[in-house]
Backbone as a printed PyTorch tensor [residue, N CA C, xyz], in Angstrom:
tensor([[[-59.8080,  -6.3290,  23.1820],
         [-58.5460,  -5.7200,  23.5290],
         [-57.6650,  -6.7920,  24.1440]],

        [[-56.4170,  -6.8030,  23.7590],
         [-55.5220,  -7.8370,  24.2620],
         [-55.1760,  -7.5850,  25.7260]],

        [[-54.6870,  -8.6310,  26.3560],
         [-54.3540,  -8.5530,  27.7830],
         [-53.2410,  -7.5470,  28.0420]],

        [[-52.2530,  -7.4800,  27.1350],
         [-51.1380,  -6.5490,  27.3540],
         [-51.6020,  -5.0980,  27.2960]],

        [[-52.5540,  -4.8140,  26.4000],
         [-53.0610,  -3.4490,  26.3020],
         [-53.9020,  -3.1070,  27.5220]],

        [[-54.6790,  -4.0720,  28.0210],
         [-55.4660,  -3.8280,  29.2270],
         [-54.5670,  -3.5300,  30.4100]],

        [[-53.4700,  -4.2520,  30.5020],
         [-52.5630,  -4.0140,  31.6240],
         [-51.8770,  -2.6620,  31.4960]],

        [[-51.7010,  -2.1830,  30.2650],
         [-51.0750,  -0.8810,  30.0790],
         [-51.9620,   0.2450,  30.5940]],

        [[-53.2610,   0.0770,  30.4830],
         [-54.1800,   1.1310,  30.8700],
         [-54.6610,   1.0180,  32.3130]],

        [[-54.2310,  -0.0110,  33.0170],
         [-54.6840,  -0.1490,  34.4020],
         [-54.0550,   0.9300,  35.2610]],

        [[-54.7820,   1.3570,  36.2700],
         [-54.3140,   2.4500,  37.1110],
         [-53.2290,   2.0070,  38.0720]],

        [[-53.1250,   0.7300,  38.3250],
         [-52.1230,   0.2650,  39.2730],
         [-50.7230,   0.2230,  38.6680]],

        [[-50.6280,   0.2220,  37.3390],
         [-49.2990,   0.1690,  36.7290],
         [-48.6260,   1.5350,  36.8240]],

        [[-47.3160,   1.5070,  36.9320],
         [-46.5470,   2.7420,  37.0110],
         [-46.5140,   3.4040,  35.6430]],

        [[-46.2480,   4.7060,  35.6460],
         [-46.1390,   5.4430,  34.3960],
         [-44.9190,   4.9500,  33.6350]],

        [[-45.1550,   4.6130,  32.3770],
         [-44.0820,   4.1100,  31.5380],
         [-44.2680,   4.7080,  30.1470]],

        [[-43.3040,   5.4840,  29.6910],
         [-43.4220,   6.1580,  28.4050],
         [-43.4920,   5.1610,  27.2570]],

        [[-42.7540,   4.0670,  27.3480],
         [-42.7740,   3.0990,  26.2530],
         [-44.1330,   2.4180,  26.1510]],

        [[-44.8040,   2.2000,  27.2830],
         [-46.1300,   1.5870,  27.2150],
         [-47.1480,   2.5600,  26.6300]],

        [[-46.9900,   3.8560,  26.9110],
         [-47.8800,   4.8470,  26.3120],
         [-47.6970,   4.9050,  24.8020]],

        [[-46.4550,   4.8300,  24.3660],
         [-46.1790,   4.8390,  22.9300],
         [-46.7570,   3.5930,  22.2760]],

        [[-46.5830,   2.4430,  22.9330],
         [-47.1460,   1.2020,  22.4060],
         [-48.6590,   1.3120,  22.3000]],

        [[-49.3180,   1.8160,  23.3320],
         [-50.7770,   1.9370,  23.3170],
         [-51.2230,   2.9090,  22.2350]],

        [[-50.4940,   3.9950,  22.0370],
         [-50.8260,   4.9610,  20.9950],
         [-50.7900,   4.3020,  19.6190]],

        [[-49.7280,   3.5620,  19.3250],
         [-49.6280,   2.8970,  18.0260],
         [-50.6730,   1.8010,  17.8760]],

        [[-50.9710,   1.0990,  18.9550],
         [-51.9850,   0.0490,  18.9030],
         [-53.3540,   0.6450,  18.6010]],

        [[-53.7180,   1.7240,  19.2910],
         [-55.0260,   2.3320,  19.0620],
         [-55.0870,   2.9930,  17.6870]],

        [[-53.9700,   3.5470,  17.2190],
         [-53.9320,   4.1260,  15.8760],
         [-54.1370,   3.0510,  14.8200]],

        [[-53.5130,   1.9000,  15.0180],
         [-53.6600,   0.7880,  14.0770],
         [-55.1120,   0.3100,  14.0450]],

        [[-55.7450,   0.2160,  15.2120],
         [-57.1480,  -0.1900,  15.2680],
         [-58.0320,   0.8170,  14.5500]],

        [[-57.7910,   2.1060,  14.7820],
         [-58.5880,   3.1530,  14.1420],
         [-58.4630,   3.0780,  12.6280]],

        [[-57.2440,   2.9600,  12.1260],
         [-57.0320,   2.9220,  10.6840],
         [-57.5990,   1.6630,  10.0460]],

        [[-57.6160,   0.5550,  10.7760],
         [-58.1810,  -0.6640,  10.2040],
         [-59.7000,  -0.5800,  10.1080]],

        [[-60.3320,   0.2580,  10.9220],
         [-61.7880,   0.4100,  10.8780],
         [-62.2410,   1.4900,   9.9070]],

        [[-61.3150,   2.2900,   9.3860],
         [-61.6680,   3.3590,   8.4560],
         [-61.9430,   2.7780,   7.0690]],

        [[-62.8560,   3.4150,   6.3590],
         [-63.1430,   3.0200,   4.9810],
         [-63.0480,   4.2600,   4.0980]],

        [[-62.6840,   4.0440,   2.8510],
         [-62.5930,   5.1530,   1.9100],
         [-63.9980,   5.5850,   1.5050]],

        [[-64.1980,   6.8800,   1.2590],
         [-65.5210,   7.3290,   0.8140],
         [-65.7880,   6.8650,  -0.6160]],

        [[-67.0490,   6.6350,  -0.9050],
         [-67.4160,   6.2580,  -2.2680],
         [-67.3240,   7.4890,  -3.1630]],

        [[-67.4630,   7.2660,  -4.4420],
         [-67.3760,   8.3700,  -5.3940],
         [-68.4700,   9.3970,  -5.1350]],

        [[-69.6690,   8.9250,  -4.8270],
         [-70.7920,   9.8350,  -4.5580],
         [-70.5310,  10.6550,  -3.2940]],

        [[-70.0290,  10.0110,  -2.2410],
         [-69.7160,  10.7310,  -1.0020],
         [-68.6160,  11.7620,  -1.2370]],

        [[-67.6190,  11.3920,  -2.0240],
         [-66.5160,  12.3020,  -2.3120],
         [-67.0200,  13.5540,  -3.0230]],

        [[-67.8590,  13.3760,  -4.0410],
         [-68.3550,  14.5330,  -4.7890],
         [-69.2840,  15.3910,  -3.9410]],

        [[-70.0600,  14.7740,  -3.0430],
         [-70.9060,  15.5610,  -2.1400],
         [-70.0540,  16.4030,  -1.1940]],

        [[-68.9800,  15.8180,  -0.6650],
         [-68.0770,  16.5780,   0.2010],
         [-67.4080,  17.7130,  -0.5680]],

        [[-66.9480,  17.4180,  -1.7660],
         [-66.2940,  18.4340,  -2.5790],
         [-67.2550,  19.5740,  -2.9020]],

        [[-68.4790,  19.2320,  -3.2560],
         [-69.4780,  20.2540,  -3.5800],
         [-69.7720,  21.1400,  -2.3790]],

        [[-69.9380,  20.5220,  -1.2040],
         [-70.2450,  21.3170,  -0.0170],
         [-69.0680,  22.2150,   0.3680]],

        [[-67.8360,  21.7390,   0.1920],
         [-66.6750,  22.5780,   0.4880],
         [-66.5850,  23.7580,  -0.4790]],

        [[-66.8280,  23.5060,  -1.7540],
         [-66.7630,  24.5800,  -2.7480],
         [-67.8520,  25.6150,  -2.4790]],

        [[-69.0510,  25.1740,  -2.1310],
         [-70.1340,  26.1090,  -1.8110],
         [-69.7710,  26.9390,  -0.5820]],

        [[-69.2160,  26.3000,   0.4380],
         [-68.8310,  27.0220,   1.6500],
         [-67.7410,  28.0450,   1.3960]],

        [[-66.7200,  27.6680,   0.6360],
         [-65.6350,  28.6000,   0.3230],
         [-66.1590,  29.7470,  -0.5390]],

        [[-67.0370,  29.4300,  -1.4790],
         [-67.6310,  30.4830,  -2.3110],
         [-68.4830,  31.4420,  -1.4960]],

        [[-69.2480,  30.9080,  -0.5410],
         [-70.0800,  31.7660,   0.3100],
         [-69.2100,  32.6800,   1.1680]],

        [[-68.1260,  32.1510,   1.7230],
         [-67.2220,  32.9860,   2.5210],
         [-66.5490,  34.0520,   1.6590]],

        [[-66.1720,  33.7070,   0.4480],
         [-65.5720,  34.6830,  -0.4570],
         [-66.5480,  35.7830,  -0.8170]],

        [[-67.7940,  35.4160,  -1.1000],
         [-68.8190,  36.4120,  -1.4170],
         [-69.0850,  37.3140,  -0.2190]],

        [[-69.1200,  36.7410,   0.9750],
         [-69.3280,  37.5300,   2.1870],
         [-68.1780,  38.5140,   2.3890]],

        [[-66.9570,  38.0610,   2.2210],
         [-65.8010,  38.9470,   2.3590],
         [-65.8020,  40.0570,   1.3280]],

        [[-66.1450,  39.7190,   0.0850],
         [-66.2120,  40.7350,  -0.9640],
         [-67.2990,  41.7510,  -0.6520]],

        [[-68.4500,  41.2900,  -0.1890],
         [-69.5590,  42.1940,   0.1380],
         [-69.1750,  43.1470,   1.2580]],

        [[-68.5420,  42.6390,   2.2920],
         [-68.1300,  43.4860,   3.4170],
         [-67.1090,  44.5230,   2.9520]],

        [[-66.1620,  44.1130,   2.1220],
         [-65.1620,  45.0530,   1.6240],
         [-65.8110,  46.1200,   0.7450]],

        [[-66.7530,  45.7260,  -0.0910],
         [-67.4440,  46.6660,  -0.9690],
         [-68.2250,  47.6900,  -0.1580]],

        [[-68.9540,  47.2370,   0.8480],
         [-69.7180,  48.1500,   1.7110],
         [-68.7700,  49.0710,   2.4720]],

        [[-67.6560,  48.5490,   2.9370],
         [-66.6670,  49.3560,   3.6580],
         [-66.1140,  50.4620,   2.7560]],

        [[-65.8320,  50.1540,   1.5000],
         [-65.3250,  51.1600,   0.5590],
         [-66.3760,  52.2340,   0.3270]],

        [[-67.6390,  51.8390,   0.1570],
         [-68.7080,  52.8170,  -0.0510],
         [-68.8560,  53.7390,   1.1500]],

        [[-68.8470,  53.1810,   2.3370],
         [-69.0030,  53.9930,   3.5490],
         [-67.8200,  54.9460,   3.7010]],

        [[-66.6010,  54.4780,   3.4530],
         [-65.4300,  55.3510,   3.5570],
         [-65.4860,  56.4900,   2.5500]],

        [[-65.9630,  56.2360,   1.3380],
         [-66.0630,  57.2930,   0.3330],
         [-67.0950,  58.3370,   0.7300]],

        [[-68.1800,  57.9310,   1.3440],
         [-69.2030,  58.8750,   1.7840],
         [-68.6530,  59.7390,   2.9110]],

        [[-67.9410,  59.1390,   3.8510],
         [-67.3990,  59.8830,   4.9930],
         [-66.2890,  60.8340,   4.5350]],

        [[-65.4080,  60.4050,   3.6470],
         [-64.2770,  61.2180,   3.2070],
         [-64.7470,  62.3730,   2.3270]],

        [[-65.7720,  62.1770,   1.5120],
         [-66.2420,  63.2060,   0.5870],
         [-67.0740,  64.2840,   1.2680]],

        [[-67.3880,  64.1600,   2.5180],
         [-68.1820,  65.1870,   3.2050],
         [-67.3830,  66.3980,   3.5050]]])
């Protein structure tokens, strides 16, 4: 970490909005430089897991609605 950034985070320095903005952009730049793109295999694994999760939630919602309709028909027809 550079000396200027260390001085920005020291507790003895007064609150300065411009230094906070500078530190935010500096840390964002560091984060983005350390990020790597997922490989093709990782991408397809993520996509598959998301599709399975969305499908499971859809099936659960459909099942609950179907059971709710059946129960309402039994109660109303009495």
